C-alpha positions as CSV (number, residue, x, y, z in Angstrom):
1,M,-31.9,-2.2,-30.8
2,R,-28.1,-2.6,-29.5
3,P,-27.7,-1.0,-25.9
4,A,-25.5,2.2,-25.9
5,F,-22.9,2.8,-23.3
6,S,-23.5,6.3,-23.1
7,T,-27.2,5.6,-21.6
8,K,-24.8,3.3,-18.9
9,L,-22.4,5.7,-18.1
10,T,-25.6,8.4,-17.3
11,H,-27.5,6.0,-15.3
12,D,-24.2,4.8,-13.4
13,H,-23.1,8.5,-12.8
14,A,-26.8,9.3,-11.6
15,K,-26.5,6.3,-9.3
16,R,-23.3,7.7,-7.7
17,V,-24.5,11.0,-6.9
18,E,-27.7,9.7,-5.3
19,S,-25.8,7.2,-3.1
20,G,-23.2,10.0,-2.3
21,L,-20.5,7.9,-4.1
22,L,-19.4,10.2,-6.5
23,R,-15.7,11.0,-6.8
24,R,-13.9,13.6,-8.2
25,V,-10.1,14.0,-8.9
26,R,-8.6,17.4,-7.3
27,T,-5.3,18.9,-8.3
28,A,-2.9,19.3,-5.5
29,G,-0.2,22.1,-5.9
30,D,3.4,22.5,-4.1
31,A,3.8,22.2,-0.6
32,R,6.1,21.7,2.3
33,P,6.3,18.0,3.8
34,G,3.2,17.4,6.2
35,R,1.5,19.6,3.9
36,I,-1.1,19.9,1.0
37,V,-2.1,22.6,-1.4
38,L,-5.6,22.2,-2.8
39,D,-7.8,25.0,-4.3
40,G,-4.7,27.7,-3.1
41,R,-5.1,26.6,0.6
42,E,-2.2,24.9,2.2
43,L,-3.9,22.2,4.8
44,I,-2.0,19.8,7.6
45,D,-1.9,17.0,5.0
46,F,-3.4,13.3,6.7
47,G,-4.2,11.7,3.7
48,S,-0.7,10.9,2.3
49,N,1.4,7.5,2.5
50,D,4.9,9.5,3.0
51,Y,4.8,7.6,6.4
52,L,8.6,8.7,6.6
53,G,8.1,12.1,5.0
54,L,10.7,11.4,2.0
55,A,9.1,12.6,-0.5
56,R,10.6,15.9,-0.7
57,H,13.8,14.8,1.5
58,P,16.3,17.1,-0.1
59,R,18.6,14.2,-0.6
60,L,16.4,12.7,-2.3
61,I,15.3,15.7,-4.6
62,E,19.1,16.4,-5.0
63,A,19.6,12.8,-5.9
64,L,16.9,12.8,-8.4
65,T,18.2,16.3,-10.1
66,M,21.7,15.1,-10.8
67,A,20.6,11.9,-12.0
68,A,18.2,13.6,-14.3
69,T,21.3,14.1,-16.7
70,I,21.0,10.5,-17.7
71,G,18.0,11.1,-19.5
72,V,14.4,11.5,-19.0
73,G,12.8,7.6,-20.5
74,A,14.5,4.5,-20.3
75,R,13.4,4.4,-24.1
76,A,12.4,0.5,-24.1
77,S,11.2,-2.2,-21.8
78,H,14.0,-4.3,-19.7
79,L,14.3,-7.1,-21.8
80,L,14.9,-4.9,-25.2
81,G,17.4,-2.6,-23.7
82,G,15.7,-0.3,-21.3
83,H,17.4,-2.1,-18.2
84,H,20.2,0.2,-17.0
85,D,23.0,0.3,-14.1
86,A,20.6,2.2,-12.2
87,H,17.9,-0.4,-12.2
88,E,20.3,-3.1,-11.6
89,A,21.8,-1.1,-8.9
90,L,18.1,-0.5,-7.2
91,Q,17.3,-3.9,-7.4
92,R,20.2,-4.9,-5.5
93,A,20.3,-2.5,-2.9
94,L,16.5,-3.6,-2.3
95,A,17.5,-7.3,-2.2
96,E,20.3,-6.6,0.4
97,W,18.0,-4.3,2.5
98,I,15.7,-7.1,3.0
99,G,17.7,-10.1,2.8
100,Y,16.1,-11.8,-0.3
101,P,18.8,-13.3,-3.3
102,R,17.1,-11.2,-6.1
103,A,14.9,-8.8,-6.4
104,L,12.7,-7.4,-9.9
105,L,11.5,-3.9,-10.3
106,F,7.7,-3.2,-11.8
107,S,6.7,0.2,-12.6
108,T,3.7,-0.1,-9.9
109,G,2.3,-2.5,-7.3
110,Y,-0.7,-3.1,-9.5
111,M,2.0,-4.5,-12.2
112,A,4.3,-6.1,-9.8
113,A,0.9,-8.2,-8.3
114,T,-0.8,-9.0,-11.4
115,G,2.5,-9.9,-13.0
116,A,3.7,-12.2,-10.2
117,L,0.2,-14.2,-9.9
118,S,-0.4,-14.1,-13.2
119,A,2.8,-15.9,-13.6
120,L,2.9,-18.3,-10.7
121,L,-0.8,-19.6,-11.1
122,G,-2.8,-21.2,-13.9
123,R,-6.7,-22.5,-13.5
124,H,-5.7,-25.4,-12.0
125,D,-4.1,-23.8,-8.9
126,L,-5.6,-22.6,-5.3
127,C,-5.0,-19.0,-4.3
128,V,-6.3,-18.5,-1.1
129,Q,-6.4,-14.8,-0.2
130,D,-7.2,-12.3,2.8
131,R,-10.7,-11.1,2.4
132,L,-9.3,-7.7,2.7
133,N,-6.7,-7.9,0.6
134,H,-5.5,-5.0,-1.9
135,A,-7.8,-5.0,-5.1
136,C,-4.3,-5.8,-7.0
137,L,-4.0,-9.3,-5.2
138,I,-7.5,-10.0,-5.9
139,D,-7.1,-8.7,-9.8
140,G,-3.9,-11.1,-10.3
141,A,-5.5,-14.1,-9.4
142,R,-8.4,-13.7,-11.4
143,L,-6.4,-12.9,-14.1
144,A,-4.5,-16.0,-13.6
145,G,-7.8,-18.3,-13.8
146,A,-6.8,-19.5,-10.5
147,D,-9.4,-21.2,-7.9
148,L,-9.7,-18.2,-5.7
149,R,-10.6,-18.4,-2.0
150,R,-10.9,-15.6,0.4
151,F,-10.6,-16.3,4.2
152,A,-12.0,-14.3,7.1
153,H,-9.7,-11.3,7.8
154,A,-6.8,-12.3,9.4
155,D,-8.2,-15.3,10.4
156,A,-5.4,-18.4,10.0
157,V,-7.9,-21.0,11.2
158,D,-10.1,-19.6,8.4
159,A,-7.4,-19.9,5.9
160,A,-6.2,-23.4,7.2
161,R,-9.8,-24.8,6.3
162,L,-9.5,-23.3,3.0
163,L,-5.9,-24.9,2.0
164,A,-7.3,-28.3,3.5
165,S,-10.3,-28.3,1.4
166,R,-8.2,-28.6,-1.8
167,P,-5.4,-30.9,-0.7
168,D,-4.4,-31.7,-4.1
169,Q,-4.0,-28.5,-5.6
170,R,-0.7,-26.6,-5.9
171,A,-1.4,-23.7,-3.3
172,L,-0.5,-20.3,-3.2
173,L,-1.5,-18.1,0.4
174,V,-1.3,-14.5,0.0
175,S,-2.2,-11.8,2.1
176,D,-1.3,-7.7,2.7
177,S,1.2,-7.0,5.4
178,V,-0.4,-3.8,6.9
179,F,-3.8,-3.4,5.2
180,S,-4.7,0.0,3.6
181,M,-7.8,1.0,4.9
182,D,-7.7,-0.9,8.2
183,G,-4.3,-0.1,9.4
184,D,-3.9,-3.4,11.1
185,V,-1.2,-6.2,10.8
186,A,-1.9,-9.7,9.2
187,P,-1.0,-12.7,11.4
188,L,2.0,-13.1,9.4
189,A,3.8,-16.2,11.6
190,E,0.5,-18.1,11.7
191,L,0.4,-17.8,8.2
192,A,4.2,-18.5,7.1
193,A,3.8,-21.8,9.5
194,L,0.4,-22.6,8.0
195,A,1.7,-22.3,4.4
196,Q,4.7,-24.6,5.6
197,R,2.3,-27.5,7.0
198,E,0.4,-27.2,4.0
199,R,3.3,-27.2,1.4
200,A,2.0,-23.9,0.1
201,W,4.0,-20.8,-0.9
202,L,3.3,-17.7,1.0
203,M,3.4,-14.5,-1.0
204,V,2.8,-10.9,1.1
205,D,2.3,-7.7,-0.2
206,E,4.5,-5.3,2.3
207,A,3.3,-1.9,0.0
208,H,2.4,-0.2,3.7
209,G,4.8,-2.0,6.1
210,L,8.2,-1.3,4.2
211,G,10.3,1.4,5.7
212,V,7.5,1.7,8.8
213,L,7.9,-1.6,10.6
214,G,10.8,-4.0,11.4
215,P,14.5,-3.7,11.8
216,Q,15.9,-1.1,9.3
217,G,12.2,-0.4,8.2
218,R,12.3,-4.0,6.5
219,G,8.5,-4.5,6.7
220,A,6.1,-6.6,9.0
221,C,7.8,-9.9,7.9
222,A,10.9,-8.7,9.5
223,A,8.9,-7.6,12.3
224,A,7.7,-11.1,12.7
225,G,10.9,-12.6,12.6
226,L,10.1,-14.1,9.3
227,A,12.9,-14.8,6.6
228,A,13.0,-15.1,2.9
229,H,12.5,-19.0,3.3
230,D,9.5,-18.5,5.2
231,V,7.8,-16.0,2.7
232,P,8.8,-17.2,-1.1
233,V,7.2,-14.1,-2.9
234,W,7.7,-10.9,-1.1
235,M,6.4,-7.7,-2.9
236,G,6.8,-4.2,-1.8
237,T,6.4,-0.6,-3.5
238,L,8.4,2.4,-3.6
239,G,5.8,5.1,-3.7
240,K,4.6,5.1,0.0
241,A,7.5,5.4,2.8
242,L,10.4,5.6,0.6
243,G,8.6,8.6,-1.0
244,G,8.9,7.9,-4.8
245,F,7.7,5.5,-7.4
246,G,7.9,1.7,-8.5
247,A,7.4,-1.7,-7.0
248,V,9.0,-4.8,-6.2
249,I,9.2,-8.5,-6.0
250,A,12.0,-10.5,-4.3
251,G,12.4,-14.1,-4.2
252,S,14.8,-16.9,-5.2
253,E,16.9,-16.7,-8.2
254,A,14.4,-19.3,-9.5
255,L,11.1,-17.0,-8.8
256,I,12.6,-13.9,-10.4
257,D,13.9,-15.7,-13.4
258,A,10.5,-17.1,-13.8
259,L,9.3,-13.7,-13.9
260,V,11.5,-12.0,-16.2
261,N,10.3,-14.5,-18.6
262,S,6.4,-14.7,-17.8
263,A,5.1,-11.9,-15.9
264,R,3.5,-9.6,-18.6
265,S,3.3,-6.6,-16.7
266,Y,7.4,-6.6,-16.7
267,I,7.6,-7.9,-20.3
268,Y,5.4,-5.5,-22.0
269,T,6.3,-2.0,-20.8
270,T,8.9,0.4,-20.5
271,A,11.0,0.4,-17.7
272,L,10.8,2.9,-15.1
273,P,12.8,6.0,-15.8
274,P,16.6,5.4,-14.8
275,A,17.0,8.5,-13.3
276,L,14.0,7.6,-10.8
277,A,15.8,4.4,-10.0
278,Q,19.0,6.1,-9.3
279,A,17.3,8.5,-6.9
280,M,15.2,5.7,-5.4
281,V,18.7,3.6,-4.1
282,V,19.4,6.8,-2.2
283,A,15.7,6.4,-0.8
284,V,16.6,2.7,0.1
285,G,19.4,4.3,2.1
286,L,17.5,7.0,4.0
287,A,14.8,4.7,5.0
288,R,17.6,2.1,6.6
289,E,18.7,5.1,8.5
290,A,15.6,6.4,9.7
291,D,14.7,4.8,13.1
292,A,14.3,8.1,14.6
293,E,11.5,8.9,12.3
294,R,10.2,5.5,13.2
295,A,9.8,6.1,16.6
296,H,8.5,9.8,16.0
297,L,5.7,7.6,14.0
298,Q,4.9,5.7,17.0
299,T,4.8,8.3,19.1
300,L,2.2,10.0,17.2
301,V,0.4,7.0,16.6
302,A,-0.1,6.6,20.4
303,H,-1.0,10.4,20.8
304,F,-3.5,10.3,18.4
305,R,-5.0,6.9,19.3
306,I,-5.6,8.6,23.0
307,G,-6.9,11.7,22.0
308,A,-9.5,10.3,19.9
309,C,-10.9,7.6,21.8
310,E,-10.8,10.4,24.6
311,L,-13.0,12.3,22.4
312,G,-15.2,9.4,21.9
313,W,-14.7,8.5,18.3
314,K,-14.5,4.9,17.2
315,L,-11.1,3.8,15.9
316,L,-9.9,0.3,14.5
317,P,-7.3,-1.5,16.2
318,S,-4.4,-0.4,14.2
319,V,-0.5,0.2,15.8
320,T,0.7,1.8,12.2
321,P,0.5,5.3,10.8
322,I,-3.2,4.4,9.2
323,Q,-5.4,5.0,11.5
324,P,-9.3,4.6,10.6
325,L,-11.5,6.9,12.0
326,I,-15.2,5.2,11.6
327,V,-18.2,7.3,10.9
328,G,-20.9,5.0,9.5
329,T,-22.7,6.5,6.3
330,S,-21.1,7.8,3.2
331,A,-22.7,11.2,3.4
332,D,-21.4,11.5,7.2
333,A,-18.1,10.9,6.4
334,V,-18.0,13.6,3.6
335,D,-19.6,15.8,5.7
336,L,-16.9,15.7,8.5
337,S,-14.2,15.6,6.3
338,R,-15.4,19.0,4.6
339,Q,-15.6,20.4,8.0
340,L,-12.2,19.3,8.9
341,E,-10.9,21.1,5.4
342,A,-12.8,24.1,6.0
343,A,-10.8,24.2,9.4
344,G,-7.4,23.4,7.9
345,F,-7.0,19.7,7.7
346,Y,-6.8,17.3,4.4
347,C,-8.9,14.2,5.6
348,P,-10.1,12.4,2.9
349,A,-13.2,10.2,3.1
350,V,-13.3,6.7,2.3
351,R,-16.5,5.1,1.0
352,P,-17.8,1.7,0.0
353,P,-16.8,-0.2,-2.5
354,T,-13.3,0.7,-0.9
355,V,-14.6,-0.2,2.5
356,P,-17.8,-2.5,3.4
357,K,-21.1,-0.6,3.2
358,G,-21.8,1.0,6.7
359,S,-18.0,1.7,7.6
360,A,-17.4,4.4,5.8
361,R,-14.4,6.5,7.6
362,L,-11.7,9.0,7.5
363,R,-8.5,7.2,6.6
364,I,-6.2,9.3,9.1
365,S,-2.6,8.7,7.7
366,L,0.2,10.1,10.1
367,S,3.8,10.9,8.6
368,A,7.1,11.6,10.7
369,A,6.4,15.0,9.0
370,H,4.0,15.8,11.1
371,T,4.4,17.3,14.2
372,V,2.4,16.5,17.7
373,E,1.1,19.9,17.1
374,D,-0.3,19.0,14.2
375,V,-2.0,15.8,15.7
376,D,-2.9,18.0,18.8
377,A,-4.7,20.8,16.2
378,L,-6.5,17.8,14.5
379,L,-7.7,16.3,17.8
380,Q,-9.0,19.5,18.8
381,A,-10.7,20.1,15.1
382,L,-12.4,16.5,15.9
383,G,-13.6,17.7,19.3
384,K,-15.5,20.5,17.7
385,R,-17.7,17.8,15.9
386,E,-20.6,16.0,17.0
387,S,-21.0,12.8,14.4
388,A,-23.0,9.4,14.0
389,G,-19.0,8.2,14.3
390,H,-18.8,8.8,17.8
391,V,-19.6,6.0,20.1
C-alpha cells in the first residue's frame, strides 16, 4: 500500500513535540518602536531586525501613506509592465548609496539569493560557501546544481583549500557579511583577496550589515575597505535596518543584464508594490544619515556585553546588534525565553536545526529604538535566572 502523507505529518509532529522543537506562529499587535504586543501585553522587543528603528519612523510612514495614492499592486512582473518609476528610483538610490553601477530589486532576500545563484551557476561550476551561510544561499547553489563545497566558519584558509582543489572549475565564493545567528562578521578582506588570487568571483550577503556597519551604513564590505570590483555580486535586504521590505542585488551592467534575463525569481513574479518602493527611497536616505543611531547601537552593544558577562552568561563574540546568549539545550532556551517574557521581555529562543545541536540560544537583537534603561532592565531580569547557560 502507498504510504500516506498524513502518517508522515503525524509522526513528524510527534517527534518535534518530544524533542522540544515544535514551533508556533504568534500574532503580534501594533506597538511603539522597540516594543512588541503579544497576547495583549506590550513587551520590550529584543527579537526584531529593526536595527535602526526605522520600521515606524514618522517620515517613512508618511512616505508610504502619500505613495499609496499610486495604487496597491504593481499588476505585473517587472518585464511585463510592472516596473514603475518608483522601482527605478529605488534601484538608482541603492546603487548610488553602496557604490555600484547598477542594482536590481527582488521581492525578498530569499528570492534575490536563489535567483542570482541559480542564474550564475551551473552543474559544472564550483560554489564555495561558509558553513554558517543563510539557508537562501545554500539553497540557491543547490537549485543551480553546482558543485557546492562548504568551508569551516569564517576560515579563509579552509576556503582557499576548497578553491585550490578544483582549479579548472569556474568558481563563486559566497559568504554572509554578518551571520544572522552568531552576529559575527566574515573575514571579508581575506575572502576578497582569496577570490582575486583564485580568479573566482565573490558574492556577499549584506542582509544584516546594511544600514548598521561601515561609512554611511553601507555595510560590512565598505567597513572592510572593499569596493565594487572586490565584491562582484553584492546582496542586501530592505526589511531589516531599512525598516521596509524587499531585496537587492548590485553589480556590473553585465551582471544585472544577465539577472534580468535569467533569474527566474525576478522574471516570474509580480514586482514589489510601487508605493512600497517609493517609501523605501526615503528609507535609504534615512539610513544614510543615521550616524547617531549607529553610534547609539554600538553603545548598547558594549553595555549589554559587559553586563551579561559580569552576570556569567556565555556570549558569542559579536560587535553587531545580534548578541547570541548561549543556553545549551532547546528546553532550557525555551524555558528562559518564557521566564523573560513573563518579566516583560520578548527574547525568542533559537533552536536546532537553525543552530547546531547543543547551542540553543536567545538571539538578543538590539535596536536604536532601545534605551540604555531597556538594556539594564533586561540584564536585571537575566541576573535573577540560574541557567545551564552560565559559564
